[in-house]
C-alpha positions as CSV (number, residue, x, y, z in Angstrom):
1,M,-0.7,-15.6,-27.2
2,I,-2.5,-16.0,-23.8
3,L,-5.6,-14.5,-25.2
4,R,-5.6,-16.9,-28.1
5,T,-5.8,-19.7,-26.0
6,L,-8.8,-18.0,-23.9
7,T,-10.8,-17.3,-27.1
8,K,-11.4,-21.1,-27.6
9,T,-14.1,-21.3,-24.4
10,P,-15.9,-19.0,-22.3
11,E,-15.4,-21.0,-19.3
12,R,-11.8,-19.9,-19.7
13,I,-12.4,-16.3,-20.2
14,I,-14.7,-15.3,-17.6
15,P,-12.3,-16.2,-14.5
16,A,-9.8,-14.1,-16.4
17,A,-12.1,-11.1,-17.0
18,M,-13.0,-11.1,-13.4
19,A,-9.4,-11.0,-12.4
20,M,-8.7,-8.0,-14.7
21,V,-11.8,-6.3,-13.1
22,V,-10.4,-7.2,-9.4
23,A,-7.3,-6.0,-10.6
24,G,-8.3,-2.8,-11.9
25,L,-10.5,-1.8,-8.8
26,S,-7.4,-2.8,-6.5
27,F,-5.5,-0.2,-8.5
28,L,-8.3,2.5,-8.3
29,M,-8.4,1.8,-4.4
30,I,-4.7,2.5,-4.2
31,G,-4.9,5.7,-6.3
32,I,-7.5,6.9,-3.8
33,N,-5.5,6.0,-0.6
34,L,-2.1,7.3,-2.0
35,P,-2.3,10.7,-0.6
36,R,-3.2,9.5,3.0
37,F,-0.6,6.8,2.8
38,S,2.4,8.1,0.8
39,P,5.4,9.2,2.9
40,P,6.5,13.1,2.7
41,V,9.4,13.3,0.4
42,P,11.1,16.3,0.5
43,H,11.2,18.2,-3.1
44,Q,8.7,15.7,-4.3
45,G,6.2,18.6,-5.3
46,T,2.4,18.1,-6.2
47,D,3.1,17.7,-9.8
48,W,4.7,14.0,-9.4
49,S,2.5,12.7,-7.0
50,D,-0.6,14.1,-9.2
51,F,1.0,12.4,-12.1
52,F,1.7,9.0,-10.5
53,R,-1.8,9.1,-9.0
54,G,-3.2,9.9,-12.5
55,A,-1.4,7.1,-14.1
56,I,-2.5,4.4,-11.2
57,F,-6.3,5.8,-11.9
58,G,-5.6,5.4,-15.8
59,F,-4.2,1.7,-15.3
60,G,-6.7,0.6,-13.0
61,F,-9.6,1.8,-15.6
62,V,-7.9,0.4,-18.6
63,L,-7.9,-3.3,-16.5
64,E,-11.4,-2.6,-15.6
65,T,-12.5,-1.9,-19.4
66,F,-10.5,-4.8,-20.6
67,G,-12.3,-7.0,-18.0
68,V,-15.6,-6.1,-19.0
69,V,-14.7,-6.4,-22.7
70,L,-13.4,-9.8,-22.4
71,A,-16.8,-10.6,-20.2
72,A,-18.7,-9.5,-23.2
73,K,-17.0,-11.4,-25.6
74,A,-17.3,-14.5,-23.4
75,A,-21.0,-13.8,-23.0
76,A,-21.3,-13.5,-26.8
77,I,-19.8,-16.6,-27.3
78,K,-21.7,-18.5,-25.0
79,K,-24.8,-16.9,-26.5
80,R,-23.6,-18.1,-30.0
81,D,-22.8,-21.5,-29.2
82,A,-26.0,-22.2,-27.1
83,A,-28.3,-21.1,-30.4
């Protein structure tokens, strides 16, 4: 529903796309720094920390890709309207 309202004008799509890219980069930074700042939990093991770190990386990549797709869509709409 939110995306339907965004598709009407590229002026609404571009800020949402940039927010997605920034959120994706933030998740990537959290994933990179997670081993340095996470507290050592007994019996946690490396498998769970690697799983959560990979999930954070994956979520960050998805947000960035979604933001780039939205920005490309906004550019295509703007180019189509200008012509």
